[in-house]
C-alpha positions in Angstrom: -4.3 -5.6 -19.9 -5.4 -5.4 -16.2 -2.8 -4.7 -13.5 -3.1 -5.1 -9.8 -0.5 -3.6 -7.4 -0.7 -4.9 -3.8 1.3 -3.4 -0.9 1.5 -5.7 2.2 2.3 -5.1 5.8 3.5 -8.1 7.8 1.9 -9.2 11.0 4.0 -8.2 14.0 6.5 -11.0 14.8 6.5 -12.5 11.3 9.8 -14.5 11.0 12.3 -14.5 8.2 11.3 -18.1 7.5 7.7 -17.2 7.2 8.5 -14.4 4.8 10.7 -16.7 2.7 7.8 -19.2 2.6 5.4 -16.5 1.5 7.7 -15.4 -1.3 8.2 -19.0 -2.4 4.5 -19.6 -2.4 3.9 -16.5 -4.4 6.4 -17.8 -7.1 4.1 -20.8 -7.3 1.2 -18.6 -8.5 3.0 -18.4 -11.8 1.4 -21.8 -12.6 -2.0 -20.1 -12.8 -2.5 -19.6 -16.6 -4.5 -16.4 -16.2 -1.5 -14.7 -14.5 0.5 -13.0 -17.3 3.3 -11.4 -15.3 4.3 -11.3 -11.7 6.9 -9.1 -10.0 7.4 -8.6 -6.3 9.9 -7.3 -3.7 10.5 -6.2 -0.2 10.4 -2.5 0.7 13.8 -0.9 0.3 13.5 0.8 3.7 14.4 4.3 2.5 11.3 6.0 4.0 9.5 5.4 7.2 5.8 4.3 7.2 6.0 2.3 3.9 4.4 -1.1 3.6 6.8 -4.0 3.8 6.3 -5.9 0.6 4.8 -5.2 -2.9 3.5 -7.4 -5.7 2.6 -6.3 -9.2 0.4 -8.8 -11.1 -0.7 -8.5 -14.8 -3.7 -10.3 -16.4 -5.1 -10.2 -19.9 -8.3 -8.6 -18.6 -10.5 -8.3 -15.5 -12.3 -11.6 -16.2 -8.9 -13.4 -16.1 -8.1 -11.7 -12.8 -11.4 -12.9 -11.3 -10.7 -16.5 -12.5 -7.2 -16.2 -10.9 -8.8 -15.4 -7.6 -10.8 -18.6 -7.7 -7.9 -20.8 -8.9 -6.8 -23.5 -6.5 -3.2 -22.4 -6.2 -4.3 -18.9 -5.3 -6.8 -20.1 -2.7 -4.1 -22.3 -1.2 -1.7 -19.3 -1.1 -4.2 -17.2 0.7 -5.2 -19.9 3.2 -1.7 -21.2 4.0 0.4 -18.0 3.8 -1.3 -14.6 3.3 -3.9 -14.9 6.1 -1.1 -15.9 8.5 1.5 -13.2 7.9 -0.3 -10.2 6.2 -1.7 -7.7 8.7 -2.9 -5.1 6.1 -2.7 -4.4 2.4 -3.4 -1.6 -0.1 -4.6 -2.6 -3.6 -4.5 -0.4 -6.7 -5.9 -1.7 -10.0 -5.8 -0.2 -13.5 -6.3 -1.1 -17.2 -3.5 -0.4 -19.6 -2.4 -1.3 -23.1 -5.9 -1.6 -24.4 -6.1 -2.2 -28.2 -2.3 -1.8 -28.7 0.7 -4.0 -28.6 1.7 -3.6 -24.9 4.8 -5.8 -24.3 7.3 -8.3 -25.6 5.9 -11.8 -25.4 9.2 -13.6 -26.1 12.3 -13.6 -28.2 13.1 -16.8 -30.3 16.6 -17.8 -31.2 17.8 -20.6 -33.5 20.3 -22.9 -31.8 22.3 -25.9 -32.8 21.8 -28.0 -29.6 18.7 -27.2 -27.6 19.8 -29.0 -24.5 23.2 -27.4 -24.4 21.8 -23.9 -25.0 19.1 -24.4 -22.4 21.7 -25.2 -19.8 23.7 -22.2 -20.7 20.9 -19.7 -20.4 19.9 -21.3 -17.1 23.4 -21.3 -15.6 24.7 -18.0 -17.1 21.7 -15.8 -17.1 19.3 -17.2 -14.5 16.5 -18.4 -16.9 14.2 -21.2 -15.8 12.3 -23.8 -17.8 8.7 -23.0 -18.7 7.8 -25.3 -21.6 9.3 -27.9 -23.9 8.6 -28.7 -27.5 9.1 -32.2 -28.7 8.6 -33.9 -32.1 8.4 -37.7 -32.2 9.8 -37.7 -28.6 12.8 -35.6 -29.5 13.5 -32.2 -27.8 13.3 -29.5 -30.6 12.7 -26.4 -28.6 12.2 -24.9 -25.1 10.6 -21.8 -23.6 12.5 -20.1 -20.8 11.5 -17.4 -18.3 13.9 -15.2 -16.5 14.0 -16.0 -12.7 13.8 -12.3 -11.7 10.9 -11.3 -13.9 8.8 -12.2 -16.9 11.3 -11.9 -19.8 10.9 -15.0 -22.0 13.3 -16.6 -24.5 12.5 -19.5 -26.8 15.2 -21.7 -28.2 14.5 -23.7 -31.4 16.7 -26.2 -33.1 17.8 -24.7 -36.4 21.5 -25.1 -36.9 21.7 -23.2 -40.3 20.0 -20.1 -38.9 22.0 -20.4 -35.7 25.3 -20.2 -37.7 24.0 -17.3 -39.7 23.3 -15.3 -36.5 26.6 -16.0 -34.9 28.2 -12.7 -33.8 25.0 -10.8 -33.9 23.4 -9.2 -30.8 19.9 -10.5 -31.1 19.1 -10.0 -27.4 19.8 -7.0 -25.2 19.1 -7.5 -21.5 18.8 -4.6 -19.0 20.5 -4.1 -15.7 20.1 -1.0 -13.6 23.5 0.6 -13.1 27.2 0.0 -13.8 27.5 -1.5 -10.4 24.8 -4.1 -11.3 26.6 -4.8 -14.6 29.9 -5.3 -12.8 28.3 -7.6 -10.3 26.8 -9.7 -13.1 30.1 -9.9 -14.9 31.9 -10.9 -11.8 29.4 -13.8 -11.3 30.0 -14.8 -14.9 33.8 -14.8 -14.2 33.3 -17.1 -11.3 31.3 -19.5 -13.5 33.9 -19.4 -16.2 31.5 -17.7 -18.7 33.4 -15.5 -21.3 32.2 -12.0 -21.9 33.6 -8.7 -23.2 34.7 -5.8 -21.1 32.1 -3.1 -20.5 32.1 -0.2 -23.0 30.1 2.9 -23.3 26.7 2.3 -24.8 23.7 4.4 -25.7 23.0 6.2 -22.4 24.9 3.7 -20.3 27.4 0.8 -20.3 27.2 -2.5 -22.2 29.0 -5.9 -22.4 28.4 -8.9 -24.6 28.1 -12.5 -23.5 28.3 -15.1 -26.4 26.1 -18.1 -26.0 27.1 -21.6 -27.2 26.2 -20.7 -30.9 28.1 -17.4 -30.7 24.9 -15.2 -30.5 25.8 -12.1 -28.5 23.6 -11.5 -25.5 24.2 -7.8 -24.8 23.7 -6.6 -21.2 23.1 -2.9 -21.1 22.7 -0.5 -18.1 19.7 1.8 -17.8 21.9 4.7 -16.8 
C-alpha cells in the first residue's frame, strides 16, 4: 500500500462556503478507482501554527497513485477548488503493508430483505451505497461504505443464514469515547432505532444495535 498525507493551509479570506465546496469535491474523488481509502478533516485548533486541513489517501501502490493524479475527477478538483483556496501544503508519502494482509476489505452479512436492510444501515449507521448486485434484474446484494471513513459492509440475500446469525454480534463498530457512544445512541433514540444500554466492554464501553434480521451491530468505545 502507498499512503499520502497532505496538510493544507487555506488562502487568506477563504469563506466557509468555499471550504464546504472543497470538502464536497474531495468526497467526489472516491469515484477514482485507484483511490483505496480517503479520510480528511479540519485542524482541531489545539495548537497554534498548524495547517488548516489534512487529507490521508491510500492507494494499492505508487503506480496507482500516479494514475489517480492524471484522472479527470482529480484534475477537475485541482483546477476548480484546490488552486483557488489552498495557499500552501505539506506532503508526506510512505509505503506500508507490503506483502501482508493490511486491512479489512469488507464484512458480508446474510439478510432476508436486501432493500430493507440497506435502508436500515443507511439511516441508522450512516452507510452510503457503493455498488449493487442484481441477478436477472432482481436486487440480491449491495455494498455499502461508511460515510465517515472507508469501512465497508456487504449485504447478501440469504434468509436461512440470516436467521441462523440472529442474536450474534458479527460486526463491532468503533467510536472514540463514552461521550461519542452516548451521542450516537441519543441519535438512534431520536430515529426510533432500538439498542441496548451501554455496558462495560473490553477496555471501554459497548452497546448493541439489532438490525432488521436481529444481527447485533456492537458499537464499542476505544477507551
